[in-house]
py3Dmol code that shows the C-alpha trace and the ligand (Angstrom):
import py3Dmol

protein = """\
ATOM      1  CA  MET A   1     109.252  78.284  83.330  1.00  0.00           C
ATOM      2  CA  ASN A   2     109.223  81.928  83.264  1.00  0.00           C
ATOM      3  CA  PRO A   3     112.438  83.683  81.846  1.00  0.00           C
ATOM      4  CA  ARG A   4     111.752  87.034  83.496  1.00  0.00           C
ATOM      5  CA  LYS A   5     114.035  88.412  86.033  1.00  0.00           C
ATOM      6  CA  PRO A   6     113.188  90.984  88.850  1.00  0.00           C
ATOM      7  CA  HIS A   7     114.080  94.443  87.500  1.00  0.00           C
ATOM      8  CA  VAL A   8     113.182  97.915  88.688  1.00  0.00           C
ATOM      9  CA  ASP A   9     113.450 101.324  87.028  1.00  0.00           C
ATOM     10  CA  TRP A  10     113.922 103.120  90.212  1.00  0.00           C
ATOM     11  CA  ASP A  11     114.606 106.590  88.973  1.00  0.00           C
ATOM     12  CA  SER A  12     111.486 106.744  86.846  1.00  0.00           C
ATOM     13  CA  LEU A  13     109.311 105.039  89.423  1.00  0.00           C
ATOM     14  CA  PHE A  14     110.228 107.631  92.130  1.00  0.00           C
ATOM     15  CA  GLY A  15     110.883 110.641  89.789  1.00  0.00           C
ATOM     16  CA  ASP A  16     108.758 113.746  89.346  1.00  0.00           C
ATOM     17  CA  ASP A  17     105.700 111.587  88.338  1.00  0.00           C
ATOM     18  CA  TYR A  18     105.780 110.020  91.843  1.00  0.00           C
ATOM     19  CA  ASP A  19     105.739 113.522  93.283  1.00  0.00           C
ATOM     20  CA  TYR A  20     102.732 114.631  90.923  1.00  0.00           C
ATOM     21  CA  PHE A  21     100.593 111.464  91.239  1.00  0.00           C
ATOM     22  CA  ASP A  22     101.367 109.768  94.557  1.00  0.00           C
ATOM     23  CA  LEU A  23     102.757 112.342  97.000  1.00  0.00           C
ATOM     24  CA  PRO A  24      99.464 114.399  97.341  1.00  0.00           C
ATOM     25  CA  ASP A  25      97.737 111.440  98.913  1.00  0.00           C
ATOM     26  CA  LEU A  26     100.624 110.766 101.327  1.00  0.00           C
ATOM     27  CA  THR A  27      99.347 113.684 103.363  1.00  0.00           C
ATOM     28  CA  PRO A  28     100.953 114.763 106.809  1.00  0.00           C
ATOM     29  CA  GLU A  29      97.777 113.524 108.468  1.00  0.00           C
ATOM     30  CA  LEU A  30      98.071 110.011 106.906  1.00  0.00           C
ATOM     31  CA  SER A  31     101.755 109.697 107.878  1.00  0.00           C
ATOM     32  CA  GLY A  32     100.947 110.872 111.415  1.00  0.00           C
ATOM     33  CA  ILE A  33      98.365 107.920 111.558  1.00  0.00           C
ATOM     34  CA  GLU A  34     100.708 105.407 110.029  1.00  0.00           C
ATOM     35  CA  ALA A  35     103.548 106.422 112.517  1.00  0.00           C
ATOM     36  CA  SER A  36     100.990 105.832 115.410  1.00  0.00           C
ATOM     37  CA  SER A  37     100.275 102.401 113.835  1.00  0.00           C
ATOM     38  CA  MET A  38     103.855 101.551 113.671  1.00  0.00           C
ATOM     39  CA  VAL A  39     104.447 102.383 117.306  1.00  0.00           C
ATOM     40  CA  GLU A  40     101.329 100.416 118.276  1.00  0.00           C
ATOM     41  CA  LEU A  41     101.926  97.385 116.135  1.00  0.00           C
ATOM     42  CA  GLY A  42     105.568  97.258 116.884  1.00  0.00           C
ATOM     43  CA  GLY A  43     105.320  97.899 120.493  1.00  0.00           C
ATOM     44  CA  PHE A  44     107.922 100.562 120.150  1.00  0.00           C
ATOM     45  CA  GLN A  45     109.056 101.906 123.567  1.00  0.00           C
ATOM     46  CA  PRO A  46     109.304 105.500 124.073  1.00  0.00           C
ATOM     47  CA  GLY A  47     112.540 107.153 123.288  1.00  0.00           C
ATOM     48  CA  SER A  48     114.031 104.063 121.704  1.00  0.00           C
ATOM     49  CA  ARG A  49     116.483 104.010 118.688  1.00  0.00           C
ATOM     50  CA  LEU A  50     114.487 103.305 115.378  1.00  0.00           C
ATOM     51  CA  LEU A  51     115.791 102.418 111.846  1.00  0.00           C
ATOM     52  CA  ASP A  52     113.382 103.619 109.031  1.00  0.00           C
ATOM     53  CA  ALA A  53     114.546 101.740 105.908  1.00  0.00           C
ATOM     54  CA  PRO A  54     113.792 102.835 103.432  1.00  0.00           C
ATOM     55  CA  CYS A  55     112.555 106.123 104.674  1.00  0.00           C
ATOM     56  CA  GLY A  56     111.781 107.826 101.348  1.00  0.00           C
ATOM     57  CA  HIS A  57     111.188 111.475 101.930  1.00  0.00           C
ATOM     58  CA  GLY A  58     111.081 110.979 105.583  1.00  0.00           C
ATOM     59  CA  ARG A  59     107.373 111.232 106.125  1.00  0.00           C
ATOM     60  CA  HIS A  60     107.378 108.848 109.014  1.00  0.00           C
ATOM     61  CA  ALA A  61     111.046 109.394 110.283  1.00  0.00           C
ATOM     62  CA  ASN A  62     110.437 113.167 111.031  1.00  0.00           C
ATOM     63  CA  VAL A  63     106.970 112.453 112.809  1.00  0.00           C
ATOM     64  CA  LEU A  64     108.693 109.672 114.866  1.00  0.00           C
ATOM     65  CA  ALA A  65     111.505 112.011 115.858  1.00  0.00           C
ATOM     66  CA  SER A  66     108.826 114.678 116.823  1.00  0.00           C
ATOM     67  CA  ARG A  67     107.503 112.093 119.211  1.00  0.00           C
ATOM     68  CA  GLY A  68     110.834 111.563 120.961  1.00  0.00           C
ATOM     69  CA  TYR A  69     112.101 108.524 119.007  1.00  0.00           C
ATOM     70  CA  ARG A  70     115.897 108.522 117.887  1.00  0.00           C
ATOM     71  CA  VAL A  71     115.619 107.654 114.238  1.00  0.00           C
ATOM     72  CA  VAL A  72     118.247 106.859 111.637  1.00  0.00           C
ATOM     73  CA  GLY A  73     116.460 106.953 108.029  1.00  0.00           C
ATOM     74  CA  ILE A  74     118.137 105.338 104.943  1.00  0.00           C
ATOM     75  CA  ASP A  75     117.313 105.413 101.328  1.00  0.00           C
ATOM     76  CA  ARG A  76     118.999 105.038  98.036  1.00  0.00           C
ATOM     77  CA  ASP A  77     117.350 108.320  96.653  1.00  0.00           C
ATOM     78  CA  GLU A  78     119.416 111.376  97.311  1.00  0.00           C
ATOM     79  CA  ARG A  79     116.414 113.562  96.235  1.00  0.00           C
ATOM     80  CA  PHE A  80     114.074 111.879  98.699  1.00  0.00           C
ATOM     81  CA  LEU A  81     116.657 112.377 101.333  1.00  0.00           C
ATOM     82  CA  GLU A  82     117.060 115.860 100.702  1.00  0.00           C
ATOM     83  CA  MET A  83     113.250 116.423 100.957  1.00  0.00           C
ATOM     84  CA  ALA A  84     113.340 114.554 104.220  1.00  0.00           C
ATOM     85  CA  ARG A  85     116.233 116.748 105.528  1.00  0.00           C
ATOM     86  CA  ASP A  86     114.326 120.037 104.490  1.00  0.00           C
ATOM     87  CA  GLU A  87     111.307 119.002 106.310  1.00  0.00           C
ATOM     88  CA  SER A  88     113.025 117.941 109.519  1.00  0.00           C
ATOM     89  CA  GLU A  89     114.430 121.330 109.478  1.00  0.00           C
ATOM     90  CA  LYS A  90     111.076 123.021 109.166  1.00  0.00           C
ATOM     91  CA  MET A  91     109.780 120.757 112.008  1.00  0.00           C
ATOM     92  CA  GLY A  92     112.770 121.505 114.128  1.00  0.00           C
ATOM     93  CA  VAL A  93     113.583 117.729 114.669  1.00  0.00           C
ATOM     94  CA  GLU A  94     116.553 115.796 114.335  1.00  0.00           C
ATOM     95  CA  VAL A  95     116.937 112.616 112.246  1.00  0.00           C
ATOM     96  CA  ASP A  96     120.077 111.040 111.071  1.00  0.00           C
ATOM     97  CA  TYR A  97     119.399 110.548 107.413  1.00  0.00           C
ATOM     98  CA  ARG A  98     121.990 108.416 105.372  1.00  0.00           C
ATOM     99  CA  HIS A  99     122.544 107.444 101.819  1.00  0.00           C
ATOM    100  CA  VAL A 100     122.572 103.677 102.081  1.00  0.00           C
ATOM    101  CA  ASP A 101     121.485 100.975  99.829  1.00  0.00           C
ATOM    102  CA  LEU A 102     119.320  98.271 101.569  1.00  0.00           C
ATOM    103  CA  ARG A 103     121.615  95.529 100.009  1.00  0.00           C
ATOM    104  CA  GLU A 104     124.511  97.209 101.823  1.00  0.00           C
ATOM    105  CA  MET A 105     123.056  97.834 105.241  1.00  0.00           C
ATOM    106  CA  SER A 106     125.758  96.744 107.809  1.00  0.00           C
ATOM    107  CA  PHE A 107     124.353  97.879 111.028  1.00  0.00           C
ATOM    108  CA  GLU A 108     125.227  95.615 114.064  1.00  0.00           C
ATOM    109  CA  GLU A 109     122.866  95.360 117.054  1.00  0.00           C
ATOM    110  CA  GLU A 110     122.404  99.055 116.840  1.00  0.00           C
ATOM    111  CA  PHE A 111     118.536  99.398 116.972  1.00  0.00           C
ATOM    112  CA  ASP A 112     115.642  98.633 119.328  1.00  0.00           C
ATOM    113  CA  ALA A 113     113.536  98.502 116.241  1.00  0.00           C
ATOM    114  CA  ALA A 114     113.451  98.681 112.506  1.00  0.00           C
ATOM    115  CA  VAL A 115     110.653  99.288 110.059  1.00  0.00           C
ATOM    116  CA  SER A 116     109.952  98.731 106.524  1.00  0.00           C
ATOM    117  CA  TRP A 117     106.643 100.558 105.573  1.00  0.00           C
ATOM    118  CA  TYR A 118     104.619 100.946 102.597  1.00  0.00           C
ATOM    119  CA  SER A 119     105.358  98.040 100.382  1.00  0.00           C
ATOM    120  CA  SER A 120     109.204  98.532 100.344  1.00  0.00           C
ATOM    121  CA  PHE A 121     110.318  94.810 100.279  1.00  0.00           C
ATOM    122  CA  GLY A 122     110.476  92.153  97.813  1.00  0.00           C
ATOM    123  CA  TYR A 123     111.801  94.088  94.736  1.00  0.00           C
ATOM    124  CA  PHE A 124     114.867  91.964  94.262  1.00  0.00           C
ATOM    125  CA  ASP A 125     115.497  88.266  93.429  1.00  0.00           C
ATOM    126  CA  ASP A 126     114.815  85.959  96.403  1.00  0.00           C
ATOM    127  CA  GLU A 127     118.490  85.468  97.362  1.00  0.00           C
ATOM    128  CA  THR A 128     118.899  89.215  97.617  1.00  0.00           C
ATOM    129  CA  ASP A 129     115.729  89.965  99.500  1.00  0.00           C
ATOM    130  CA  ARG A 130     116.614  87.015 102.058  1.00  0.00           C
ATOM    131  CA  ASP A 131     120.027  88.698 102.525  1.00  0.00           C
ATOM    132  CA  ILE A 132     118.217  92.112 103.090  1.00  0.00           C
ATOM    133  CA  LEU A 133     116.085  90.535 105.668  1.00  0.00           C
ATOM    134  CA  ARG A 134     119.285  89.220 107.511  1.00  0.00           C
ATOM    135  CA  ARG A 135     120.641  92.636 107.495  1.00  0.00           C
ATOM    136  CA  TYR A 136     117.474  93.987 109.262  1.00  0.00           C
ATOM    137  CA  ARG A 137     118.019  91.128 111.785  1.00  0.00           C
ATOM    138  CA  ARG A 138     121.567  92.009 112.219  1.00  0.00           C
ATOM    139  CA  ALA A 139     120.757  95.695 112.786  1.00  0.00           C
ATOM    140  CA  LEU A 140     118.595  94.840 115.924  1.00  0.00           C
ATOM    141  CA  ARG A 141     119.897  94.224 119.473  1.00  0.00           C
ATOM    142  CA  PRO A 142     118.672  91.126 120.892  1.00  0.00           C
ATOM    143  CA  GLY A 143     114.811  91.275 121.527  1.00  0.00           C
ATOM    144  CA  GLY A 144     114.671  94.257 119.028  1.00  0.00           C
ATOM    145  CA  ARG A 145     111.800  94.226 116.603  1.00  0.00           C
ATOM    146  CA  PHE A 146     111.209  94.469 112.960  1.00  0.00           C
ATOM    147  CA  LEU A 147     107.945  95.582 111.372  1.00  0.00           C
ATOM    148  CA  LEU A 148     107.247  94.829 107.851  1.00  0.00           C
ATOM    149  CA  ASP A 149     104.321  96.325 106.005  1.00  0.00           C
ATOM    150  CA  MET A 150     103.416  94.749 102.730  1.00  0.00           C
ATOM    151  CA  HIS A 151     100.527  94.236 100.206  1.00  0.00           C
ATOM    152  CA  SER A 152      98.294  91.386 100.894  1.00  0.00           C
ATOM    153  CA  PRO A 153      98.750  88.946  98.228  1.00  0.00           C
ATOM    154  CA  TYR A 154      94.875  88.304  98.060  1.00  0.00           C
ATOM    155  CA  ARG A 155      94.254  92.030  97.434  1.00  0.00           C
ATOM    156  CA  HIS A 156      94.957  91.469  93.675  1.00  0.00           C
ATOM    157  CA  ILE A 157      92.910  88.619  92.911  1.00  0.00           C
ATOM    158  CA  PRO A 158      89.394  89.901  92.186  1.00  0.00           C
ATOM    159  CA  SER A 159      90.912  92.430  89.786  1.00  0.00           C
ATOM    160  CA  VAL A 160      93.264  89.936  88.164  1.00  0.00           C
ATOM    161  CA  LEU A 161      90.125  87.637  87.255  1.00  0.00           C
ATOM    162  CA  ALA A 162      88.320  90.577  85.813  1.00  0.00           C
ATOM    163  CA  ASN A 163      91.277  92.018  83.820  1.00  0.00           C
ATOM    164  CA  HIS A 164      92.701  89.202  81.473  1.00  0.00           C
ATOM    165  CA  ASP A 165      95.039  87.878  84.266  1.00  0.00           C
ATOM    166  CA  MET A 166      96.240  91.268  85.206  1.00  0.00           C
ATOM    167  CA  HIS A 167      95.706  93.671  88.058  1.00  0.00           C
ATOM    168  CA  VAL A 168      95.067  97.235  86.985  1.00  0.00           C
ATOM    169  CA  ASP A 169      95.225 100.390  89.195  1.00  0.00           C
ATOM    170  CA  VAL A 170      94.228 103.622  87.597  1.00  0.00           C
ATOM    171  CA  LEU A 171      94.908 106.978  89.211  1.00  0.00           C
ATOM    172  CA  ARG A 172      93.457 110.146  87.842  1.00  0.00           C
ATOM    173  CA  ARG A 173      94.557 113.728  88.351  1.00  0.00           C
ATOM    174  CA  GLY A 174      92.488 115.923  86.150  1.00  0.00           C
ATOM    175  CA  GLN A 175      93.125 114.935  82.689  1.00  0.00           C
ATOM    176  CA  ASP A 176      96.348 112.986  83.699  1.00  0.00           C
ATOM    177  CA  LEU A 177      96.628 109.354  84.347  1.00  0.00           C
ATOM    178  CA  ALA A 178      98.826 106.799  86.154  1.00  0.00           C
ATOM    179  CA  VAL A 179      98.017 103.316  85.133  1.00  0.00           C
ATOM    180  CA  ASP A 180      99.769 100.475  86.984  1.00  0.00           C
ATOM    181  CA  ILE A 181      99.396  97.044  85.091  1.00  0.00           C
ATOM    182  CA  GLN A 182     100.599  94.148  87.110  1.00  0.00           C
ATOM    183  CA  GLU A 183     100.856  90.738  85.598  1.00  0.00           C
ATOM    184  CA  LEU A 184     101.099  87.932  88.050  1.00  0.00           C
ATOM    185  CA  ASP A 185     103.565  85.081  87.692  1.00  0.00           C
ATOM    186  CA  ALA A 186     101.975  82.500  89.964  1.00  0.00           C
ATOM    187  CA  GLU A 187     104.800  80.151  89.937  1.00  0.00           C
ATOM    188  CA  ALA A 188     107.364  82.726  91.088  1.00  0.00           C
ATOM    189  CA  SER A 189     104.616  84.540  93.378  1.00  0.00           C
ATOM    190  CA  ARG A 190     105.695  87.720  91.978  1.00  0.00           C
ATOM    191  CA  TYR A 191     104.018  90.490  89.915  1.00  0.00           C
ATOM    192  CA  TYR A 192     105.749  92.112  86.959  1.00  0.00           C
ATOM    193  CA  ALA A 193     104.448  95.591  86.753  1.00  0.00           C
ATOM    194  CA  GLU A 194     104.502  98.533  84.290  1.00  0.00           C
ATOM    195  CA  LYS A 195     103.783 101.879  85.496  1.00  0.00           C
ATOM    196  CA  ILE A 196     102.458 104.193  82.626  1.00  0.00           C
ATOM    197  CA  THR A 197     101.915 107.893  83.366  1.00  0.00           C
ATOM    198  CA  ILE A 198     100.237 110.028  80.907  1.00  0.00           C
ATOM    199  CA  ARG A 199     100.748 113.769  81.981  1.00  0.00           C
ATOM    200  CA  ASP A 200     100.090 116.739  79.622  1.00  0.00           C
ATOM    201  CA  GLY A 201      99.905 113.996  76.942  1.00  0.00           C
ATOM    202  CA  LYS A 202     103.421 112.857  77.578  1.00  0.00           C
ATOM    203  CA  VAL A 203     103.787 109.102  78.220  1.00  0.00           C
ATOM    204  CA  GLU A 204     106.452 107.614  80.561  1.00  0.00           C
ATOM    205  CA  ARG A 205     106.894 104.075  81.514  1.00  0.00           C
ATOM    206  CA  ALA A 206     108.499 102.451  84.501  1.00  0.00           C
ATOM    207  CA  ARG A 207     109.059  98.806  85.177  1.00  0.00           C
ATOM    208  CA  TYR A 208     109.184  96.979  88.378  1.00  0.00           C
ATOM    209  CA  SER A 209     108.407  93.524  89.938  1.00  0.00           C
ATOM    210  CA  VAL A 210     107.528  92.789  93.517  1.00  0.00           C
ATOM    211  CA  ARG A 211     107.426  89.376  95.417  1.00  0.00           C
ATOM    212  CA  MET A 212     104.185  88.306  97.006  1.00  0.00           C
ATOM    213  CA  PHE A 213     104.199  86.342 100.203  1.00  0.00           C
ATOM    214  CA  THR A 214     101.621  83.983 101.856  1.00  0.00           C
ATOM    215  CA  ALA A 215     101.920  84.185 105.700  1.00  0.00           C
ATOM    216  CA  PRO A 216     103.516  80.826 106.082  1.00  0.00           C
ATOM    217  CA  GLU A 217     106.267  81.741 103.601  1.00  0.00           C
ATOM    218  CA  ILE A 218     107.258  85.056 104.992  1.00  0.00           C
ATOM    219  CA  LEU A 219     107.372  83.513 108.396  1.00  0.00           C
ATOM    220  CA  GLU A 220     109.831  80.762 106.984  1.00  0.00           C
ATOM    221  CA  TRP A 221     111.834  83.541 105.659  1.00  0.00           C
ATOM    222  CA  PHE A 222     111.903  85.536 109.090  1.00  0.00           C
ATOM    223  CA  ARG A 223     112.926  82.204 110.858  1.00  0.00           C
ATOM    224  CA  THR A 224     115.596  81.500 108.381  1.00  0.00           C
ATOM    225  CA  ALA A 225     116.979  85.162 108.696  1.00  0.00           C
ATOM    226  CA  GLY A 226     117.504  84.471 112.446  1.00  0.00           C
ATOM    227  CA  PHE A 227     114.426  86.023 114.008  1.00  0.00           C
ATOM    228  CA  SER A 228     113.609  84.081 117.140  1.00  0.00           C
ATOM    229  CA  HIS A 229     109.946  84.784 116.712  1.00  0.00           C
ATOM    230  CA  ALA A 230     107.663  86.211 114.083  1.00  0.00           C
ATOM    231  CA  ARG A 231     103.865  86.698 113.744  1.00  0.00           C
ATOM    232  CA  VAL A 232     101.607  88.104 111.024  1.00  0.00           C
ATOM    233  CA  MET A 233      98.706  90.622 111.478  1.00  0.00           C
ATOM    234  CA  ASN A 234      96.534  92.854 109.452  1.00  0.00           C
ATOM    235  CA  GLU A 235      96.975  96.794 109.114  1.00  0.00           C
ATOM    236  CA  THR A 236      95.298  97.345 112.648  1.00  0.00           C
ATOM    237  CA  GLY A 237      96.945  94.296 114.305  1.00  0.00           C
ATOM    238  CA  GLY A 238      94.007  92.083 114.050  1.00  0.00           C
ATOM    239  CA  PRO A 239      94.130  88.802 112.420  1.00  0.00           C
ATOM    240  CA  PHE A 240      95.388  88.360 108.986  1.00  0.00           C
ATOM    241  CA  THR A 241      92.557  87.303 106.570  1.00  0.00           C
ATOM    242  CA  VAL A 242      91.882  87.170 102.835  1.00  0.00           C
ATOM    243  CA  SER A 243      90.129  90.399 103.342  1.00  0.00           C
ATOM    244  CA  SER A 244      93.112  92.196 105.004  1.00  0.00           C
ATOM    245  CA  ARG A 245      94.456  95.147 103.009  1.00  0.00           C
ATOM    246  CA  ARG A 246      97.934  94.662 104.358  1.00  0.00           C
ATOM    247  CA  LEU A 247      99.989  91.761 105.357  1.00  0.00           C
ATOM    248  CA  VAL A 248     102.145  93.037 108.412  1.00  0.00           C
ATOM    249  CA  VAL A 249     104.812  90.990 109.927  1.00  0.00           C
ATOM    250  CA  LEU A 250     106.505  91.662 113.398  1.00  0.00           C
ATOM    251  CA  GLY A 251     109.765  89.836 114.037  1.00  0.00           C
ATOM    252  CA  THR A 252     111.704  89.675 117.125  1.00  0.00           C
ATOM    253  CA  ALA A 253     115.477  89.361 117.099  1.00  0.00           C
TER     254      ALA A 253
END
"""
ligand_1 = """\
27
SAM
C 107.418 102.786 98.394
S 108.638 103.759 98.865
C 108.388 103.816 100.653
C 109.170 104.903 101.533
C 108.606 105.154 102.797
N 108.953 104.044 103.640
C 107.246 105.609 102.907
O 106.421 104.980 103.520
O 106.983 106.666 102.245
C 110.205 102.810 98.524
C 111.452 103.352 98.881
O 112.425 102.569 98.647
C 113.697 103.116 98.238
N 114.586 102.100 97.832
C 114.455 101.364 96.771
N 115.427 100.604 96.461
C 116.257 100.935 97.460
C 117.576 100.328 97.897
N 117.988 99.325 97.189
N 118.135 100.818 98.922
C 117.567 101.745 99.736
N 116.374 102.262 99.288
C 115.715 101.846 98.416
C 113.021 104.067 97.207
O 114.058 105.279 97.027
C 111.804 104.682 97.894
O 112.136 105.782 98.669
"""
view = py3Dmol.view(width=600, height=400)
view.addModel(protein, "pdb")
view.setStyle({"model": 0}, {"cartoon": {"style": "trace"}})
view.addModel(ligand_1, "xyz")
view.setStyle({"model": 1}, {"stick": {}})
view.zoomTo()
view.show()
């Protein structure tokens, strides 16, 4: 039995260390490519109404709006929403950004499609995450689609075997380091992580935990949440295998 409970230090995880270490890699080019993948993998129809949840700093929502989609973006982080609004102004596009917690989404059959991109699902306990999935389902009109992009659970295994039962990610920016240490709880199929940043010699720590799903398990969650159909694929829409970088799920309401 493991006494640990899911917990996330959101503000530390997505504070200015995120801007410093992570944002430079999330280039406009990458976001544009990912937005194209969403459209292709989700089969989003031109001009349709999309929910980007959570939208972060709007890197996909603004691009999708520039391509003619009608987009609502929600996030818990006001700072990210401000960045998203500033960028939408610069780009001359319109996105409806709202400060909404995923656990309180209450849209009813309003969207043709919804997307959760970049490992943004599975941070809460299972009951809460199942409830969030039901909320995505309720946000969709009948036949609407939900595209969920997550880490593959198998991605971590070689590193875990090599690192005393832990998965370790190291990101270096000059002399500064962001070290993400993830301890796997196999019984809960969840990793408990600590992100340690060392910047100008100053050390910051943020804890979080993320659920990892096998394909049959997440498909069962989709069915239980009321989706009439769901299937898994890899990041390019091909078959999901142990070598896939991402586990992508497409559910139909
Ligand atoms: C990994 S980022 C991904 C954001 C965006 N999809 C992207 O690709 O850049 C996860 C996001 O989830 C947001 N978030 C975390 N918990 C949330 C909650 N309970 N409700 C709404 N947003 C939340 C964070 O503020 C952050 O912007």
